[in-house]
Z-matrix of the N, CA and C atoms (Angstrom, degrees):
N
C 1 1.491
C 2 1.543 1 107.20
N 3 1.281 2 119.64 1 124.64
C 4 1.477 3 127.89 2 176.23
C 5 1.505 4 112.70 3 -92.53
N 6 1.189 5 118.52 4 123.99
C 7 1.561 6 120.22 5 -175.39
C 8 1.518 7 103.88 6 -120.30
N 9 1.240 8 120.51 7 122.92
C 10 1.450 9 127.60 8 173.94
C 11 1.579 10 112.56 9 -89.21
N 12 1.265 11 115.05 10 170.49
C 13 1.461 12 119.45 11 -177.32
C 14 1.566 13 112.29 12 -59.94
N 15 1.265 14 116.04 13 -32.03
C 16 1.411 15 121.22 14 -177.07
C 17 1.518 16 112.63 15 -66.93
N 18 1.417 17 113.49 16 -19.00
C 19 1.492 18 112.78 17 -179.46
C 20 1.522 19 110.78 18 -104.80
N 21 1.391 20 120.27 19 12.59
C 22 1.344 21 124.09 20 169.50
C 23 1.499 22 113.72 21 -48.21
N 24 1.221 23 121.58 22 122.26
C 25 1.386 24 122.90 23 -176.41
C 26 1.564 25 117.24 24 -131.59
N 27 1.237 26 113.47 25 136.61
C 28 1.460 27 120.64 26 174.64
C 29 1.488 28 109.74 27 -95.61
N 30 1.322 29 115.96 28 110.95
C 31 1.471 30 124.67 29 -174.32
C 32 1.534 31 111.96 30 -87.75
N 33 1.307 32 114.95 31 -36.32
C 34 1.549 33 119.13 32 -177.27
C 35 1.494 34 109.60 33 -89.76
N 36 1.326 35 115.68 34 113.02
C 37 1.556 36 116.28 35 -179.92
C 38 1.475 37 112.03 36 -59.62
N 39 1.404 38 120.57 37 -18.49
C 40 1.499 39 118.64 38 -179.95
C 41 1.472 40 111.42 39 -65.32
N 42 1.318 41 118.41 40 -24.12
C 43 1.463 42 122.71 41 -175.00
C 44 1.622 43 104.74 42 -69.56
N 45 1.394 44 112.26 43 -44.34
C 46 1.518 45 109.26 44 -177.92
C 47 1.536 46 110.43 45 -72.88
N 48 1.315 47 118.80 46 -29.37
C 49 1.389 48 116.10 47 173.48
C 50 1.516 49 115.77 48 -62.53
N 51 1.383 50 114.48 49 -39.74
C 52 1.486 51 119.18 50 173.10
C 53 1.435 52 112.10 51 -58.38
N 54 1.393 53 117.76 52 -46.75
C 55 1.418 54 121.61 53 -175.48
C 56 1.555 55 109.47 54 -65.98
N 57 1.311 56 117.62 55 -44.01
C 58 1.414 57 120.71 56 179.29
C 59 1.562 58 113.19 57 -58.00
N 60 1.366 59 113.31 58 -39.37
C 61 1.358 60 120.56 59 -177.73
C 62 1.572 61 117.18 60 -84.98
N 63 1.317 62 112.69 61 0.45
C 64 1.500 63 121.82 62 179.34
C 65 1.503 64 110.03 63 73.53
N 66 1.278 65 121.04 64 23.00
C 67 1.480 66 121.18 65 171.84
C 68 1.492 67 109.08 66 -87.40
N 69 1.382 68 116.37 67 130.41
C 70 1.369 69 123.14 68 -178.21
C 71 1.600 70 110.78 69 -72.60
N 72 1.330 71 115.04 70 149.70
C 73 1.441 72 120.55 71 -174.61
C 74 1.535 73 108.98 72 -98.10
N 75 1.335 74 112.66 73 160.83
C 76 1.501 75 120.92 74 169.46
C 77 1.611 76 105.78 75 -121.51
N 78 1.302 77 115.96 76 123.64
C 79 1.515 78 118.21 77 -176.71
C 80 1.449 79 111.62 78 -117.54
N 81 1.331 80 113.74 79 133.96
C 82 1.423 81 124.89 80 167.62
C 83 1.567 82 109.58 81 -96.94
N 84 1.264 83 121.02 82 100.87
C 85 1.552 84 118.11 83 -165.55
C 86 1.502 85 101.66 84 -93.62
N 87 1.299 86 114.33 85 137.32
C 88 1.438 87 120.04 86 175.40
C 89 1.531 88 112.42 87 77.43
N 90 1.337 89 117.11 88 11.54
C 91 1.473 90 122.92 89 -166.87
C 92 1.533 91 112.99 90 -75.90
N 93 1.366 92 118.38 91 -17.83
C 94 1.407 93 122.15 92 -174.42
C 95 1.436 94 116.14 93 49.97
N 96 1.311 95 120.45 94 -120.74
C 97 1.466 96 119.58 95 -178.35
C 98 1.555 97 111.84 96 -98.30
N 99 1.346 98 117.36 97 9.80
C 100 1.413 99 121.45 98 176.22
C 101 1.540 100 108.94 99 -83.69
N 102 1.284 101 116.01 100 104.56
C 103 1.449 102 122.80 101 -178.96
C 104 1.567 103 110.91 102 -78.41
N 105 1.350 104 115.33 103 122.51
C 106 1.452 105 118.85 104 165.60
C 107 1.453 106 111.74 105 -104.68
N 108 1.357 107 115.70 106 122.23
C 109 1.473 108 116.48 107 -173.62
C 110 1.557 109 114.55 108 -58.91
N 111 1.301 110 113.32 109 132.65
C 112 1.534 111 119.87 110 179.79
C 113 1.486 112 112.41 111 89.06
N 114 1.378 113 116.48 112 -2.79
C 115 1.505 114 118.58 113 -177.27
C 116 1.571 115 108.41 114 -116.27
N 117 1.310 116 114.12 115 152.09
C 118 1.463 117 123.76 116 166.08
C 119 1.466 118 110.87 117 -92.68
N 120 1.361 119 112.74 118 135.17
C 121 1.422 120 121.07 119 -179.17
C 122 1.552 121 116.21 120 -83.89
N 123 1.289 122 120.53 121 126.41
C 124 1.438 123 124.74 122 176.92
C 125 1.487 124 106.52 123 -113.76
N 126 1.370 125 116.69 124 133.09
C 127 1.405 126 120.10 125 178.02
C 128 1.479 127 109.50 126 -157.18
N 129 1.354 128 120.81 127 160.13
C 130 1.409 129 124.94 128 -175.11
C 131 1.614 130 110.52 129 -77.80
N 132 1.341 131 116.46 130 -22.36
C 133 1.502 132 122.32 131 -176.85
C 134 1.591 133 104.55 132 -109.74
N 135 1.383 134 107.63 133 139.73
C 136 1.392 135 112.85 134 173.20
C 137 1.600 136 111.72 135 -84.77
N 138 1.295 137 113.76 136 121.47
C 139 1.439 138 116.74 137 -173.89
C 140 1.535 139 107.91 138 -151.78
N 141 1.240 140 124.21 139 170.56
C 142 1.470 141 125.52 140 178.01
C 143 1.537 142 109.06 141 -59.12
N 144 1.316 143 119.12 142 134.79
C 145 1.493 144 121.07 143 -177.13
C 146 1.449 145 113.34 144 94.80
N 147 1.426 146 121.37 145 -18.08
C 148 1.384 147 117.51 146 -177.21
C 149 1.493 148 112.31 147 -89.90
N 150 1.319 149 119.05 148 131.67
C 151 1.448 150 122.44 149 -176.20
C 152 1.596 151 113.00 150 -100.01
N 153 1.359 152 114.35 151 -26.17
C 154 1.491 153 119.73 152 175.46
C 155 1.492 154 108.30 153 -137.14
N 156 1.376 155 113.09 154 132.85
C 157 1.404 156 122.04 155 176.67
C 158 1.491 157 107.74 156 -98.70
N 159 1.386 158 117.55 157 123.54
C 160 1.476 159 118.18 158 -178.70
C 161 1.512 160 111.52 159 -161.71
N 162 1.297 161 118.46 160 148.43
C 163 1.465 162 122.22 161 179.99
C 164 1.559 163 103.32 162 -97.70
N 165 1.290 164 114.34 163 121.08
C 166 1.580 165 118.51 164 -178.22
C 167 1.494 166 109.73 165 -73.13
N 168 1.328 167 117.33 166 -5.92
C 169 1.448 168 113.90 167 173.83
C 170 1.483 169 118.84 168 -83.84
N 171 1.475 170 108.99 169 -3.71
C 172 1.470 171 117.42 170 -179.40
C 173 1.553 172 108.65 171 -124.04
N 174 1.325 173 113.64 172 172.72
C 175 1.506 174 119.86 173 179.20
C 176 1.523 175 112.47 174 -54.68
N 177 1.323 176 117.63 175 140.95
C 178 1.434 177 119.26 176 165.32
C 179 1.488 178 115.91 177 -83.93
N 180 1.319 179 112.10 178 69.76
C 181 1.442 180 120.45 179 -163.25
C 182 1.501 181 115.30 180 -68.50
N 183 1.302 182 116.90 181 -25.38
C 184 1.422 183 120.96 182 -179.32
C 185 1.615 184 115.36 183 -79.81
N 186 1.293 185 113.23 184 -4.35
C 187 1.541 186 123.36 185 -179.58
C 188 1.521 187 108.46 186 -105.31
N 189 1.366 188 114.52 187 120.29
C 190 1.496 189 116.02 188 176.74
C 191 1.553 190 108.95 189 -74.81
N 192 1.394 191 110.48 190 168.54
C 193 1.563 192 117.12 191 -178.44
C 194 1.562 193 107.23 192 -60.66
N 195 1.312 194 118.08 193 145.74
C 196 1.438 195 127.11 194 169.68
C 197 1.465 196 114.20 195 55.63
N 198 1.336 197 118.77 196 37.35
C 199 1.507 198 122.14 197 179.36
C 200 1.503 199 112.60 198 -98.36
N 201 1.291 200 118.61 199 -1.37
C 202 1.489 201 116.99 200 -169.40
C 203 1.612 202 105.73 201 -119.68
N 204 1.317 203 113.37 202 134.05
C 205 1.466 204 118.50 203 178.15
C 206 1.494 205 109.77 204 -95.60
N 207 1.322 206 117.94 205 -32.12
C 208 1.538 207 118.91 206 -174.86
C 209 1.519 208 108.62 207 -145.51
N 210 1.297 209 113.97 208 137.36
C 211 1.540 210 123.59 209 176.15
C 212 1.495 211 108.38 210 -123.33
N 213 1.295 212 119.38 211 131.23
C 214 1.384 213 127.77 212 173.19
C 215 1.565 214 111.91 213 -118.45
N 216 1.296 215 119.42 214 128.47
C 217 1.411 216 121.61 215 179.89
C 218 1.514 217 110.19 216 -141.16
N 219 1.323 218 113.85 217 118.04
C 220 1.493 219 116.73 218 -177.60
C 221 1.530 220 108.77 219 -123.69
N 222 1.293 221 113.98 220 114.80
C 223 1.560 222 124.24 221 -177.00
C 224 1.449 223 112.81 222 49.93
N 225 1.273 224 116.41 223 58.29
C 226 1.518 225 125.04 224 175.59
C 227 1.462 226 109.53 225 -126.80
N 228 1.298 227 125.30 226 -42.91
C 229 1.423 228 121.11 227 -167.53
C 230 1.584 229 114.58 228 -72.57
N 231 1.363 230 115.68 229 -13.48
C 232 1.498 231 122.02 230 172.79
C 233 1.563 232 111.50 231 -68.93
N 234 1.340 233 114.54 232 -12.90
C 235 1.471 234 117.12 233 -179.46
C 236 1.523 235 112.59 234 -97.41
N 237 1.385 236 116.90 235 -2.04
C 238 1.499 237 121.17 236 -173.53
C 239 1.443 238 112.93 237 -96.48
N 240 1.351 239 112.99 238 123.13
C 241 1.529 240 120.76 239 175.70
C 242 1.536 241 110.88 240 -73.43
N 243 1.348 242 113.93 241 -53.90
C 244 1.424 243 115.33 242 -178.69
C 245 1.495 244 110.82 243 -88.69
N 246 1.345 245 110.63 244 75.52
C 247 1.459 246 121.59 245 -174.93
C 248 1.496 247 117.95 246 -65.01
N 249 1.340 248 111.83 247 -49.27
C 250 1.529 249 118.26 248 -178.96
C 251 1.526 250 109.93 249 -63.10
N 252 1.385 251 114.61 250 -37.65
C 253 1.437 252 117.29 251 -176.69
C 254 1.521 253 107.71 252 -67.40
N 255 1.361 254 121.92 253 -37.39
C 256 1.378 255 123.81 254 -179.83
C 257 1.564 256 111.93 255 -67.73
N 258 1.325 257 112.55 256 -43.43
C 259 1.462 258 116.79 257 178.23
C 260 1.591 259 109.59 258 -59.42
N 261 1.365 260 116.65 259 -38.76
C 262 1.473 261 119.45 260 174.91
C 263 1.561 262 109.82 261 -58.03
N 264 1.311 263 115.76 262 -46.22
C 265 1.503 264 116.43 263 -179.36
C 266 1.469 265 111.32 264 -63.31
N 267 1.396 266 120.49 265 -39.46
C 268 1.443 267 119.84 266 -178.51
C 269 1.506 268 109.17 267 -66.40
N 270 1.330 269 114.91 268 -34.91
C 271 1.524 270 116.53 269 176.01
C 272 1.460 271 111.35 270 -65.99
N 273 1.444 272 120.29 271 -43.05
C 274 1.397 273 118.08 272 174.85
C 275 1.391 274 119.51 273 -60.17
N 276 1.362 275 124.59 274 -41.05
C 277 1.445 276 125.26 275 -170.87
C 278 1.482 277 110.38 276 -84.18
N 279 1.353 278 118.10 277 -17.19
C 280 1.516 279 119.88 278 -173.76
C 281 1.522 280 108.43 279 -92.48
N 282 1.323 281 112.63 280 140.42
C 283 1.455 282 118.46 281 -177.96
C 284 1.562 283 110.82 282 -76.23
N 285 1.218 284 114.89 283 162.72
C 286 1.554 285 117.77 284 -176.16
C 287 1.515 286 111.19 285 -66.56
N 288 1.295 287 119.13 286 -24.91
C 289 1.430 288 120.67 287 171.41
C 290 1.557 289 115.78 288 -96.68
N 291 1.361 290 113.35 289 15.47
C 292 1.493 291 119.89 290 -176.66
C 293 1.580 292 110.58 291 -83.13
N 294 1.199 293 111.56 292 174.89
C 295 1.520 294 120.81 293 -175.82
C 296 1.587 295 107.66 294 -137.66
N 297 1.427 296 115.78 295 134.59
C 298 1.367 297 122.44 296 174.94
C 299 1.448 298 110.53 297 -124.06
N 300 1.361 299 115.70 298 116.56
C 301 1.537 300 120.38 299 -179.77
C 302 1.541 301 107.32 300 -104.17
N 303 1.278 302 115.21 301 126.93
C 304 1.462 303 117.86 302 -179.96
C 305 1.487 304 111.10 303 -129.17
N 306 1.339 305 115.59 304 138.41
C 307 1.498 306 121.63 305 176.61
C 308 1.521 307 108.14 306 -128.63
N 309 1.289 308 113.44 307 125.17
C 310 1.533 309 119.56 308 -170.30
C 311 1.563 310 106.38 309 -144.46
N 312 1.384 311 115.95 310 155.15
C 313 1.484 312 120.28 311 179.19
C 314 1.535 313 109.35 312 -62.85
N 315 1.444 314 115.62 313 142.86
C 316 1.404 315 122.48 314 170.18
C 317 1.524 316 108.69 315 -80.70
N 318 1.341 317 117.25 316 153.16
C 319 1.430 318 121.99 317 -179.79
C 320 1.489 319 116.22 318 -62.76
N 321 1.316 320 117.49 319 -18.22
C 322 1.471 321 120.87 320 179.28
C 323 1.542 322 114.66 321 -92.83
N 324 1.391 323 116.33 322 -3.99
C 325 1.441 324 121.73 323 176.94
C 326 1.463 325 113.96 324 -70.76
N 327 1.347 326 119.38 325 104.13
C 328 1.575 327 120.81 326 -178.89
C 329 1.423 328 114.83 327 -58.67
N 330 1.364 329 119.65 328 -32.35
C 331 1.431 330 122.96 329 -177.16
C 332 1.508 331 110.24 330 -70.05
N 333 1.289 332 120.53 331 -27.04
C 334 1.474 333 124.46 332 179.54
C 335 1.519 334 113.16 333 -58.90
N 336 1.333 335 114.36 334 -27.54
C 337 1.439 336 116.92 335 -175.08
C 338 1.512 337 113.29 336 -85.84
N 339 1.307 338 116.56 337 -3.17
C 340 1.513 339 122.62 338 178.22
C 341 1.515 340 109.20 339 -76.25
N 342 1.317 341 119.12 340 -21.75
C 343 1.504 342 120.76 341 -173.07
C 344 1.489 343 106.12 342 -92.27
N 345 1.368 344 115.46 343 114.95
C 346 1.429 345 120.06 344 179.45
C 347 1.526 346 115.33 345 -64.91
N 348 1.435 347 119.36 346 -12.14
C 349 1.410 348 122.10 347 -176.23
C 350 1.458 349 110.45 348 -96.30
N 351 1.362 350 117.91 349 0.35
C 352 1.539 351 120.90 350 172.95
C 353 1.504 352 110.25 351 -79.31
N 354 1.348 353 118.27 352 124.44
C 355 1.389 354 124.98 353 -179.81
C 356 1.583 355 113.97 354 -109.45
N 357 1.350 356 118.86 355 -8.73
C 358 1.429 357 122.98 356 -178.87
C 359 1.441 358 111.09 357 -154.51
N 360 1.322 359 113.26 358 162.92
C 361 1.539 360 117.35 359 177.81
C 362 1.607 361 102.94 360 -136.95
N 363 1.379 362 115.06 361 163.33
C 364 1.470 363 120.43 362 -168.37
C 365 1.507 364 106.09 363 -127.55
N 366 1.400 365 110.30 364 162.43
C 367 1.498 366 117.08 365 178.31
C 368 1.580 367 105.14 366 -146.78
N 369 1.281 368 113.22 367 -165.99
C 370 1.511 369 118.75 368 -173.50
C 371 1.511 370 112.33 369 -60.51
N 372 1.339 371 112.23 370 -39.10
C 373 1.522 372 116.99 371 -170.41
C 374 1.534 373 111.86 372 -90.52
N 375 1.242 374 124.33 373 -2.38
C 376 1.497 375 124.74 374 -161.36
C 377 1.536 376 105.63 375 -58.07
N 378 1.358 377 121.98 376 -47.46
C 379 1.433 378 119.79 377 -172.35
C 380 1.555 379 114.45 378 -90.61
N 381 1.386 380 113.41 379 -4.49
C 382 1.432 381 116.83 380 171.50
C 383 1.510 382 112.86 381 -72.25
N 384 1.310 383 120.13 382 -13.18
C 385 1.357 384 124.98 383 171.00
C 386 1.567 385 115.05 384 -66.10
N 387 1.264 386 111.12 385 -13.22
C 388 1.520 387 117.26 386 175.78
C 389 1.588 388 110.98 387 -115.37
N 390 1.329 389 116.63 388 26.32
C 391 1.423 390 119.01 389 178.43
C 392 1.485 391 108.99 390 -124.27
N 393 1.385 392 115.50 391 153.85
C 394 1.434 393 118.12 392 172.29
C 395 1.485 394 112.74 393 -63.42
N 396 1.398 395 117.13 394 155.86
C 397 1.402 396 122.27 395 -175.36
C 398 1.587 397 108.14 396 -58.03
N 399 1.343 398 116.66 397 -41.30
C 400 1.438 399 118.93 398 -176.89
C 401 1.489 400 114.13 399 -59.75
N 402 1.409 401 116.27 400 -22.45
C 403 1.381 402 120.60 401 -176.38
C 404 1.501 403 115.22 402 -104.53
N 405 1.377 404 112.84 403 17.26
C 406 1.407 405 120.09 404 179.61
C 407 1.541 406 109.50 405 -103.96
N 408 1.345 407 118.44 406 161.03
C 409 1.411 408 122.55 407 -179.93
C 410 1.586 409 107.82 408 -69.00
N 411 1.358 410 110.67 409 -169.52
C 412 1.517 411 115.90 410 -172.89
C 413 1.586 412 109.20 411 -62.88
N 414 1.339 413 114.32 412 -40.89
C 415 1.539 414 118.83 413 172.34
C 416 1.401 415 109.34 414 -78.17
N 417 1.338 416 118.17 415 123.50
C 418 1.453 417 122.32 416 -174.24
C 419 1.533 418 105.11 417 -99.94
N 420 1.320 419 111.39 418 147.41
C 421 1.508 420 120.41 419 176.01
C 422 1.511 421 109.80 420 -126.04
N 423 1.360 422 118.21 421 151.31
C 424 1.422 423 121.06 422 -177.69
C 425 1.516 424 112.60 423 -68.71
N 426 1.296 425 113.08 424 142.52
C 427 1.585 426 119.05 425 -175.38
C 428 1.485 427 112.47 426 -125.86
N 429 1.366 428 114.89 427 25.27
C 430 1.484 429 118.58 428 -173.92
C 431 1.613 430 108.53 429 -89.10
N 432 1.238 431 119.75 430 0.20
C 433 1.469 432 125.54 431 -178.30
C 434 1.504 433 111.83 432 -67.58
N 435 1.333 434 119.32 433 -30.34
C 436 1.415 435 124.17 434 -177.86
C 437 1.562 436 109.10 435 -148.25
N 438 1.393 437 118.96 436 141.82
C 439 1.424 438 117.51 437 177.55
C 440 1.538 439 111.96 438 -78.85
N 441 1.328 440 119.12 439 -11.63
C 442 1.462 441 125.14 440 175.21
C 443 1.506 442 112.51 441 -66.41
N 444 1.308 443 112.61 442 147.84
C 445 1.441 444 118.45 443 -177.65
C 446 1.622 445 109.35 444 -129.54
N 447 1.321 446 107.87 445 140.07
C 448 1.564 447 115.29 446 171.56
C 449 1.501 448 105.17 447 -124.97
N 450 1.238 449 117.79 448 158.89
C 451 1.436 450 123.45 449 164.93
C 452 1.578 451 107.59 450 -110.24
N 453 1.354 452 112.40 451 122.84
C 454 1.403 453 117.95 452 -176.63
C 455 1.580 454 109.32 453 -86.19
N 456 1.419 455 114.07 454 101.48
C 457 1.395 456 119.96 455 -173.12
C 458 1.481 457 111.26 456 -76.57
N 459 1.277 458 114.95 457 -36.39
C 460 1.570 459 119.05 458 -177.76
C 461 1.524 460 109.31 459 -146.25
N 462 1.353 461 112.94 460 137.77
C 463 1.460 462 118.75 461 170.86
C 464 1.591 463 105.31 462 -136.91
N 465 1.313 464 110.82 463 133.71
C 466 1.492 465 115.63 464 179.09
C 467 1.427 466 111.71 465 -140.54
N 468 1.332 467 115.35 466 126.71
C 469 1.452 468 122.41 467 175.97
C 470 1.608 469 105.53 468 -89.36
N 471 1.343 470 114.26 469 124.10
C 472 1.501 471 115.17 470 -176.45
C 473 1.429 472 112.45 471 -113.43
N 474 1.283 473 116.20 472 113.21
C 475 1.470 474 121.27 473 -168.74
C 476 1.555 475 114.59 474 -63.06
N 477 1.413 476 113.80 475 148.79
C 478 1.476 477 113.85 476 176.01
C 479 1.489 478 111.76 477 -72.41
N 480 1.371 479 115.88 478 148.01
C 481 1.469 480 119.86 479 -177.43
C 482 1.598 481 109.04 480 -135.24
N 483 1.337 482 113.51 481 52.87
C 484 1.388 483 118.26 482 -174.66
C 485 1.489 484 110.19 483 -81.02
N 486 1.280 485 124.12 484 -23.90
C 487 1.466 486 125.38 485 -173.01
C 488 1.557 487 105.20 486 -133.76
N 489 1.361 488 113.98 487 165.86
C 490 1.451 489 119.20 488 -177.74
C 491 1.549 490 108.09 489 -65.28
N 492 1.328 491 121.07 490 -35.78
C 493 1.522 492 121.34 491 178.14
C 494 1.584 493 110.56 492 -64.71
N 495 1.381 494 116.73 493 -41.23
C 496 1.399 495 122.56 494 175.86
C 497 1.578 496 113.00 495 -62.75
N 498 1.251 497 113.21 496 -39.35
C 499 1.457 498 119.12 497 176.18
C 500 1.464 499 114.52 498 -65.51
N 501 1.276 500 115.46 499 -41.06
C 502 1.525 501 123.10 500 171.57
C 503 1.520 502 111.63 501 -60.41
N 504 1.319 503 111.78 502 -50.03
C 505 1.488 504 114.94 503 -177.89
C 506 1.506 505 108.75 504 -63.68
N 507 1.377 506 117.75 505 -43.24
C 508 1.457 507 116.77 506 179.39
C 509 1.516 508 113.79 507 -61.62
N 510 1.369 509 118.98 508 -37.34
C 511 1.405 510 127.45 509 177.86
C 512 1.487 511 107.93 510 -54.40
N 513 1.298 512 117.02 511 -47.21
C 514 1.507 513 121.51 512 -176.84
C 515 1.487 514 116.26 513 -81.59
N 516 1.326 515 118.79 514 -31.79
C 517 1.498 516 119.07 515 -178.77
C 518 1.499 517 115.87 516 -102.31
N 519 1.269 518 121.72 517 -19.00
C 520 1.407 519 120.29 518 -174.23
C 521 1.485 520 111.58 519 -64.61
N 522 1.328 521 122.71 520 -40.43
C 523 1.563 522 121.05 521 172.72
C 524 1.585 523 112.88 522 -58.14
N 525 1.304 524 114.13 523 -36.62
C 526 1.493 525 114.61 524 -179.47
C 527 1.557 526 109.39 525 -71.88
N 528 1.337 527 120.17 526 -43.02
C 529 1.447 528 121.21 527 179.62
C 530 1.530 529 108.92 528 -62.19
N 531 1.337 530 116.00 529 -36.72
C 532 1.472 531 116.45 530 179.41
C 533 1.442 532 118.05 531 -68.14
N 534 1.366 533 118.05 532 -4.49
C 535 1.496 534 119.44 533 177.04
C 536 1.476 535 116.73 534 -67.04
N 537 1.337 536 121.84 535 -23.04
C 538 1.369 537 120.65 536 176.12
C 539 1.501 538 113.60 537 163.24
N 540 1.368 539 115.61 538 171.39
C 541 1.518 540 119.68 539 -179.15
C 542 1.561 541 111.66 540 -53.14
N 543 1.275 542 116.88 541 -37.21
C 544 1.446 543 113.89 542 -171.70
C 545 1.559 544 109.78 543 -67.76
N 546 1.291 545 120.52 544 -41.36
C 547 1.440 546 122.51 545 169.36
C 548 1.643 547 115.20 546 -57.13
N 549 1.323 548 110.65 547 -40.55
C 550 1.424 549 113.35 548 -179.24
C 551 1.562 550 108.92 549 -68.66
N 552 1.285 551 118.02 550 -37.75
C 553 1.454 552 121.93 551 178.65
C 554 1.560 553 110.64 552 -60.19
N 555 1.357 554 111.30 553 -47.89
C 556 1.536 555 116.79 554 176.73
C 557 1.478 556 109.05 555 -62.09
N 558 1.269 557 123.49 556 -35.72
C 559 1.514 558 120.12 557 -174.29
C 560 1.510 559 104.55 558 -72.52
N 561 1.380 560 119.74 559 -43.25
C 562 1.616 561 119.52 560 -175.64
C 563 1.569 562 103.72 561 -63.22
N 564 1.307 563 120.93 562 -41.36
C 565 1.379 564 115.54 563 -177.17
C 566 1.572 565 119.50 564 -73.92
N 567 1.378 566 113.04 565 -27.74
C 568 1.470 567 117.01 566 -170.84
C 569 1.495 568 115.44 567 -107.96
N 570 1.357 569 117.08 568 -38.45
C 571 1.411 570 120.59 569 -165.84
C 572 1.534 571 118.52 570 -121.70
N 573 1.402 572 117.90 571 -16.21
C 574 1.467 573 116.34 572 -174.26
C 575 1.444 574 117.22 573 -64.65
N 576 1.434 575 113.78 574 -20.53
C 577 1.535 576 114.23 575 179.21
C 578 1.543 577 106.42 576 -77.74
N 579 1.199 578 125.23 577 -16.95
C 580 1.446 579 125.85 578 -177.55
C 581 1.574 580 112.02 579 -96.10
N 582 1.338 581 113.22 580 -40.76
C 583 1.489 582 120.72 581 172.62
C 584 1.600 583 105.79 582 -129.42
N 585 1.355 584 112.70 583 108.49
C 586 1.498 585 114.24 584 -167.65
C 587 1.576 586 107.95 585 -78.39
N 588 1.362 587 107.16 586 159.04
C 589 1.509 588 115.80 587 176.44
C 590 1.620 589 103.82 588 -94.45
N 591 1.292 590 113.20 589 132.71
C 592 1.548 591 117.12 590 -178.53
C 593 1.544 592 108.63 591 -69.41
N 594 1.328 593 113.17 592 -59.91
C 595 1.482 594 112.18 593 -176.05
C 596 1.559 595 109.06 594 -151.86
N 597 1.328 596 122.05 595 172.19
C 598 1.248 597 128.79 596 177.33
C 599 1.552 598 110.89 597 -115.92
N 600 1.327 599 113.71 598 137.30
C 601 1.480 600 121.60 599 177.98
C 602 1.537 601 108.65 600 -112.25
N 603 1.429 602 117.33 601 127.82
C 604 1.392 603 120.17 602 179.34
C 605 1.510 604 104.54 603 -124.73
N 606 1.289 605 114.15 604 148.86
C 607 1.449 606 122.26 605 169.45
C 608 1.600 607 103.35 606 -126.54
N 609 1.411 608 114.68 607 120.52
C 610 1.332 609 123.15 608 -174.31
C 611 1.581 610 113.04 609 -114.22
N 612 1.256 611 121.59 610 147.14
C 613 1.488 612 126.32 611 170.14
C 614 1.550 613 107.14 612 -123.69
N 615 1.337 614 112.72 613 126.06
C 616 1.602 615 110.83 614 175.31
C 617 1.438 616 114.38 615 -73.22
N 618 1.218 617 115.49 616 141.66
C 619 1.464 618 124.23 617 173.06
C 620 1.485 619 112.16 618 -94.68
N 621 1.356 620 115.06 619 117.59
C 622 1.512 621 117.42 620 -173.61
C 623 1.516 622 109.17 621 -137.65
N 624 1.218 623 113.25 622 147.09
C 625 1.557 624 123.71 623 173.64
C 626 1.532 625 114.68 624 -77.65
N 627 1.343 626 115.39 625 -39.92
C 628 1.439 627 117.07 626 -172.60
C 629 1.566 628 100.48 627 -161.31
N 630 1.391 629 110.82 628 164.46
C 631 1.430 630 122.95 629 -178.74
C 632 1.517 631 112.03 630 -129.86
N 633 1.305 632 120.43 631 136.51
C 634 1.463 633 127.65 632 -177.04
C 635 1.458 634 116.23 633 -99.88
N 636 1.349 635 115.86 634 -3.64
C 637 1.518 636 119.58 635 -171.25
C 638 1.555 637 105.19 636 -116.39
N 639 1.240 638 116.44 637 133.77
C 640 1.545 639 116.21 638 179.76
C 641 1.404 640 113.35 639 -60.93
N 642 1.418 641 113.20 640 132.22
C 643 1.480 642 118.93 641 179.46
C 644 1.567 643 108.10 642 -86.27
């Protein structure tokens, strides 16, 4: 079933109450029936547990600017073709003091290639393409693809633990990789093809000049 932006629907009346009262939302996007306490679930399919029906390939037209305090997305963005457009929408709806947590497959994860609906993969630098140069690690990446800016508060490469050997290796190396972007860069260049990274976790903060929605 294809759902366009014009059919974005708020199913849970509590969301409209929060918006009318100026209370910021917490969204679990693509959560389906996985309930995250304190969050409203947004998904493309109407099913039990879903509070908002929306297609992430289109504008989140039912949500005003700066109405969201926190967004959580786990293994969703790898399915999105119009990625930059979605990132712009997340930036639009999230407040300047808001938080966006994203978990996506790493490019070295062999299992991620089994899903025919995956259209992209991610690495250490993926979201630094939306950050100012001063907020990037030592290795700089271009940021002219979008005028919107985020601050990457956290990035973590989480090692694959599919076998006992990988679990042992992760036990030994994960604390070292977690020391900072320099170690993560080294791991991606030297070792991730031998011991894969399962996924990448990012925490982003939108950089904004002003907000038009009441906090």
